[in-house]
N, C-alpha and C positions, 0 to 999 in steps of 0.2 A: 673371817678375814676383815680387816678394818677398811672402812671406806676412805681413810686418809692415806692409804698406800698410793704410790705413784701409779700413773696410768699404765705404764709398762713395767711389770715385775722382771726379775732376773730371767725367768723362763718366759720368753715372749711368744712362744708358739700359740697358746690359747687366744691371746689378743690379736695376733696377726691373722689367725684363722677366722676370727669374728669379723675383722675388717674385710677379708676376702669374701666371705659369704654375704656381707652387707652390700658389696658391689654387685654380686650376682642377684641378690634380692631386689636391688634397685632396678636392674634390667628386666626383671620378670613382669613388671606392670605393663610395659609396652608390648611385650610378647603375648601376654594374656589378652590384651585388647585386640591384637591382630588375630589371635586364635578364634575370637568370637565372631569373626567373619565366616567361620566354617562350622561352628557348634553353638548350641545353647549353653548358658552359663554352668548350671549344676552338673550337666553331663560332662562338660570339660573338666570341672573340678574333680568329679569322680574318676575320670580317666587319668588325670594328672597324679592323683594320690594312689591309684591302683598301680601305675608304673613305678611310683616311688616305693610303695610297699614291696613290690616284687624285687626291685633292685636291692633294698636293704635286707629283705628276707633271704635272698640268695647268699649274701655274705654273712648272714647271721644264723644260718640253718642249724649248725651244731649247737649254738648257744641257746636256741629256743627250747631245748629239752629240759632246761632247768627253770622254766618259767613258773612263777608263783602267783597267788591271788592278788597280792599287793601290786605286782607289775601289771597284771591285767586291769586292775582298777585304775592305776596311774595312767596307763596307755589309753584306756577308754575315755577318761575325763579329759586328758589333753587332746585326744582325737576329736572329741565333741567341740571343744573350743576352736580347733583348727577348721573343722567343717563349717562352723558358723562364721568364723573370721574370714576365711578365704571365699566362702560361698557368697556372703553379702558383698565383699569387695569385688568379686567377679561380676555379679549382677550390676553393681554400681558402675563398673567400667563401660557398660553399654551406653551411659548417658553423660559421663564426665571424662576428662582427659586423664591419661596415665600419670602425668605430673601432679595434677590436683588430687588424684586418688592416693598417691604416695604421701603427700603432705598431710592429708586427713588421716591416713592410716597411722602415721608417725605419732599421732597424739596418744598412742598407747603408752609412750614413755613416761610422761608426767602422770598418766592415770595409774600406773603401777603402784607408786608409793601411796597414792590416795586410797586405792583399793586395799592395800596392805593395812592401812589405818582402820578401814571399816571391818575387815575380816579378822585381823590379828591384833587390833588395838595398838599398832605400832605407829606412834605419832610421826607425821612427816616433818622434815626439816623446814624452817621458815623459807629457805630458798626454793623448796618444792612448790610452795604456795605462790611465790613471786613468778616462778617459771610457768606454772599452770595458768596464771592470770595473763601472762604474755602470750602463751600459746592460744588461750581462749580469744584474745583480741585478734590474733592472727587468723584463727578459725572464722571469725566474723568477716574479716576482709576477704578470706578465700571464697566465701559464698558469692562474692561479686556484688553484694548489695550495699557495702559500706557500713558505717556505724548507725545509720538512720533506720535501717530495716533489717531485722534479724530473721532471716528466712532461709530454709534449706530446701533444695530440690530433692527429688526421690533418690537419685544416685548419691548425693552427698549424705543424706540421712542413713542410707544403707551402709555406706563406707564408715561412717561414725560408729554404727553398731558393730561393724567389723573390728574397729580399733579397740573397742571395749572387750570383745572376745579374745583378741590377741593379747591384751593386757592380762587377762585371766590365764591365758596359755603360759605367759612368761612367769606368772606367780606359781602356777602348778609345776612347771619345770624346776623352778628354784626350790619348791617345797619338797619334791621327790628326789632332787639331785643328791647323789651319795647314798641313797637308800635303796635304789633299784639298779638293775643292769641296763646300761644305756641302749645297747643293741636291741634287747628284747622289748623294752618299752617303746622304742622308736618304731619297731615293726607293728606293734599293737596300735599305736596312735595313728599311723598311716593307714592301716587297714580300716580302722574305725572311721577315719575321716572320709575315706573313699566310699564305704558302704552307706554312711549317712548322707553323703552328697547324692548318690544314686537314688536312695530312698526318698529324698526330698523333692525329686523331679516333679512328680504329680502335684505336690503342694504349691509349687511356683508356676504351674501351668505348662510344664514341659512334658507333653504326652507322646510326642513323636521323636524318634532318634534321628540325628542328622545323617545326611548322606555320607558314605565313606569318602574320605579324602586322605591322600598320602601326606599332604601338608599338615592336616590336623593330627594325624598319627605321629608325624615327626615332632611336632610341637609338644604334644602330650608326653611323649617319651623324653624329650629334651628337658621339659619343665619338671617331669617326674623325677629325673635324675638330679636336677637342681634342688628340688624340694627334699629329696632324700639326703643330699649332702648338707643342706641348710639345717634340717632337723637333727641330724647326727652331730654336726659340729656344735649347734646350740646346746644340746644335751651334754656333750662332752666338755665344752669350754666353760660353761657356767658352773662347773664343779670347781674350777680354779680361778675364775674371774669374778670379782666382786660385782654384784648387780648394778651398782652405780657406774662402774667402769664400762660394763656391757651396754648400759643404756646410752652412754655418751657415744660409744662406737656405733650403736644402732641408729643414732641421730643422723648419721651420714646417708642412710638409705634413701630418704626423699631427695637429697641433693643429687645422688647418683641417678635416681629416676628422672629428675628434672633435666639432667644433662643428657641422658639417653633420649628423652622426649624432645628436647630442643634439636638434637641431631636429626631426629626423625621428622622435624618440621612443626612440632607443637609450639605454640606461642601463647603463654598465659598473659592475661591483661595485667597492666602495671599494678593495679590494686591487689589482684590475686597473688602476684609474684611477691609483693610486699608482705602479704599475709603469710605466704609460705616461709619467707625469711624469718618472720616473727615466730612461727611455729618452731622452726629449728632453733632459734635463739632461746625460746622458752624451754625447749628440751635441755639445752646445754645449761641454762641458768638453774633449772630444777635439780640438776645433778652436781652443781658447783657448790662446794662447801668451803667458804673462806675461813681462814685460820681464826679470825677474830670472832666468828660466830660458832666455832666448834666448842662443844662442852668439854670442860676439863675432866 
């Protein structure tokens, strides 16, 4: 599918679905940050994806009988990137705001074409480099240190690592799209993410389980259902939506997160807010292909 096609094709359902899950995705940052009042990070990630895998597994029970080795491999690889991406992001949310976390996470969009260049030797468009530079400047401003001091705190560093993992997740989803069954792969990737999150608890110093809380249980189930929906829609919609179009839609995620954060009382410093705007602008620029720069 050509990247020069209009943002919304005749069949708008996949694009509309991606917009819908982007709004949900933006709201999960604040919800996860609140959940950390009742749970340690990796335990919560494990519970979240356990609930998600159970939800998708129930509606995909019959389809699982036809699972093959390629689908197990695809689901396991994608699940690994999900566990790393969401795990580092959740740990980072202990020390940075949900708005800042969302902006940093969104850097996966300009990272995708750059990683495609390294992995598949697919040269990025010149606008990708311009957008990446703009997003990088925004990243520096987001640290709160300005242009004179390039320094990340622990939460910011972890969240950046998470954005790298999510970029790899998007690449893997695109690579396997159309080659595997969406439901079966989604179940495998969610189970893998949950198991890896639980297994990593001792590695990050989580030796004790949190006390039982109905609030924690409710949030884990709610976010689990949201995660199930997000993963299913991503795997389904990216079979019909060009990656560049999907990236532009995903660029709205930090905007929604910042909006939800502001409603909840978060206030980013002016410099950090400017940095967040530059990150979003960089994402949009990286996926904008002006006619005069397109190859004939």
